[in-house]
C-alpha positions in Angstrom: 22.4 4.4 -6.0 19.7 2.2 -4.2 19.7 3.5 -0.7 16.2 2.3 0.3 13.0 0.6 -0.9 9.6 1.7 0.0 6.8 -0.9 -0.2 3.2 -0.1 -0.8 1.3 -2.6 1.2 -2.0 -3.9 -0.2 -1.3 -5.6 -3.5 2.6 -5.5 -2.9 3.2 -7.1 0.4 -0.1 -8.8 0.8 -3.2 -9.4 -1.4 -5.9 -8.4 1.1 -8.3 -7.1 -1.6 -11.0 -9.8 -0.9 -10.9 -8.9 2.8 -11.2 -5.3 2.2 -14.0 -5.6 -0.3 -15.9 -7.9 2.0 -15.5 -5.5 4.9 -17.1 -2.7 2.8 -19.9 -4.9 2.0 -20.5 -5.9 5.6 -20.4 -2.2 6.7 -22.8 -1.3 4.0 -25.2 -3.9 5.1 -24.9 -3.2 8.8 -25.5 0.6 8.2 -28.1 0.2 5.4 -25.9 2.1 2.9 -25.8 1.9 -0.9 -22.7 0.4 -2.4 -22.2 0.6 -6.2 -20.9 -2.5 -8.0 -17.6 -0.8 -9.0 -16.9 0.7 -5.5 -13.8 -1.3 -4.8 -12.0 -0.6 -8.2 -13.0 3.1 -8.0 -11.5 3.6 -4.6 -8.5 1.3 -4.8 -5.3 2.8 -3.3 -7.2 5.8 -1.8 -7.6 6.8 1.8 -11.0 6.1 3.5 -11.6 9.8 4.0 -11.7 10.2 0.2 -13.7 6.9 -0.6 -16.5 7.4 1.9 -17.6 10.9 0.7 -17.2 9.6 -2.9 -19.7 6.8 -2.1 -22.1 9.5 -0.7 -22.1 7.9 2.7 -21.1 11.0 4.7 -19.4 14.4 4.3 -18.9 15.6 7.9 -15.4 14.6 8.9 -16.4 13.1 12.3 -18.9 10.8 10.5 -16.3 9.9 7.8 -13.8 9.0 10.5 -16.3 6.9 12.4 -17.3 5.0 9.3 -13.6 4.5 8.3 -12.6 3.2 11.7 -15.6 0.7 11.8 -14.7 -0.5 8.4 -11.2 -1.2 9.3 -12.3 -3.0 12.6 -14.3 -5.3 10.4 -11.3 -5.8 8.2 -9.1 -6.8 11.0 -11.6 -9.2 12.4 -11.8 -10.9 8.9 -8.0 -11.1 8.7 -7.7 -12.6 12.1 -10.5 -15.1 11.4 -9.4 -16.1 7.9 -5.7 -15.7 8.1 -3.4 -14.1 5.6 0.0 -14.7 3.9 2.5 -12.4 2.2 2.5 -12.6 -1.6 4.9 -15.1 -3.1 8.4 -13.7 -3.2 7.9 -11.0 -0.6 9.7 -12.7 2.3 12.6 -13.8 0.2 13.0 -10.2 -1.2 12.9 -8.7 2.2 15.4 -11.1 3.5 17.7 -10.3 0.6 17.4 -6.6 1.1 18.1 -7.0 4.8 21.2 -9.1 4.0 22.4 -6.4 1.6 21.7 -3.8 4.4 19.3 -1.9 2.2 16.7 -0.5 4.6 13.0 -0.9 3.8 9.9 1.2 4.6 6.2 0.9 4.3 4.4 3.7 2.5 0.7 2.9 2.6 -2.7 4.6 2.8 -3.7 1.8 5.0 -4.6 2.5 8.7 -1.6 1.9 11.0 -3.7 -0.6 13.1 -4.1 -2.7 10.1 -0.3 -2.7 9.3 0.5 -3.6 12.8 -2.0 -6.4 12.9 -0.7 -8.0 9.7 3.0 -7.4 10.3 2.6 -9.4 13.5 0.4 -12.1 12.0 3.0 -12.6 9.2 6.1 -12.0 11.3 7.3 -9.3 8.9 7.9 -6.3 11.3 11.7 -7.0 11.6 12.2 -6.1 7.9 10.9 -2.6 8.0 12.9 0.2 9.5 10.1 2.9 8.9 6.3 2.6 8.6 4.3 5.4 7.3 0.5 5.1 7.3 -2.3 7.0 6.0 -3.1 8.8 9.3 0.2 10.6 9.1 -0.3 12.7 6.2 -3.1 15.1 5.1 -3.3 14.1 1.6 -3.3 10.5 0.4 -2.0 9.1 -3.0 -1.6 10.4 -5.7 -0.2 13.1 -3.5 3.4 12.2 -2.8 3.5 13.0 0.9 3.5 9.3 2.1 6.6 8.5 0.0 8.4 11.6 0.8 7.9 11.2 4.5 9.1 7.6 4.3 12.3 8.7 2.6 12.8 11.5 5.1 12.6 9.0 8.0 14.9 6.6 6.2 17.5 9.5 5.8 17.6 8.9 2.0 17.1 11.3 -0.9 13.9 10.6 -2.9 15.9 9.7 -6.1 17.8 7.0 -4.2 14.6 5.2 -3.1 12.8 2.8 -5.3 9.0 2.4 -4.7 7.1 -0.9 -5.3 3.4 -0.2 -6.2 0.5 -1.9 -7.7 -2.1 1.0 -7.7 -2.1 3.6 -10.4 -2.6 6.4 -7.8 0.5 5.0 -6.0 2.6 5.0 -9.2 1.6 8.6 -9.8 2.5 9.5 -6.2 5.9 7.9 -6.6 6.6 9.8 -9.8 5.5 13.0 -8.2 7.9 12.3 -5.3 10.7 12.0 -7.8 11.2 8.3 -7.0 11.8 5.4 -9.5 8.8 3.0 -9.2 8.5 -0.6 -10.0 4.9 -1.8 -10.6 3.5 -5.3 -10.0 0.6 -6.6 -11.8 -1.4 -7.7 -8.8 -4.3 -5.3 -9.3 -4.0 -4.1 -12.9 -2.6 -5.9 -16.0 0.9 -5.2 -17.1 -0.2 -3.2 -20.1 -2.0 -0.7 -17.7 1.2 0.0 -15.7 3.0 2.1 -18.4 3.6 5.1 -16.2 6.0 3.1 -14.0 9.7 2.8 -14.8 9.4 -1.0 -15.0 6.7 -3.6 -14.3 6.6 -7.3 -13.3 3.9 -9.9 -13.2 4.4 -10.8 -9.6 6.6 -10.1 -6.6 8.2 -13.4 -7.1 10.1 -11.7 -10.0 11.6 -8.9 -7.9 15.2 -9.1 -6.8 17.5 -6.5 -5.3 19.5 -6.4 -8.5 16.4 -5.3 -10.5 15.6 -2.7 -7.8 19.3 -1.5 -8.1 19.0 -1.2 -11.8 16.0 1.2 -11.5 17.8 3.4 -8.9 20.8 3.7 -11.3 18.6 4.5 -14.4 
């Protein structure tokens, strides 16, 4: 049965990829750090404490944390300045799930301050009973901890939760958590989303019925 829905954030609820990519570029310029051309694709869906050492920017945990927080402060400034909207279909889906009394959670590697900022900007907080951010787990996706913690806080068995993801590491995390996963082709083309239980071209195609069919599969 469909007991709950766990949403990834970036690429599922919002498309903030341009803001994130730009914030990495601003930080690199500000700090005089090298940034490879494929940096954003390489780090997509991962926690900053994995991305920053991979870039060769820092290895000391305190230095990594400082760079990570600075990058996210830049990101929040950009979002407040430029504005942002939920992806098409997201508000309608959340409203329909709320009407059906199906609780929703966010399970994202994103910093909690980012989630709070955007939830308030877009007036979406009322739709989510549980929010799990990257700071709350030791290991980010593809480790399943984020999704398992969200299910625990929702009071639902993993098999009764459907995850909506766009990142390949997130799809792997959901599968490792024992949760059915619907992939959305925001970041990757449909043909690359084979590991998911089902895939759609956009969030506008997602309905409570299609999520329920995954939970019962």
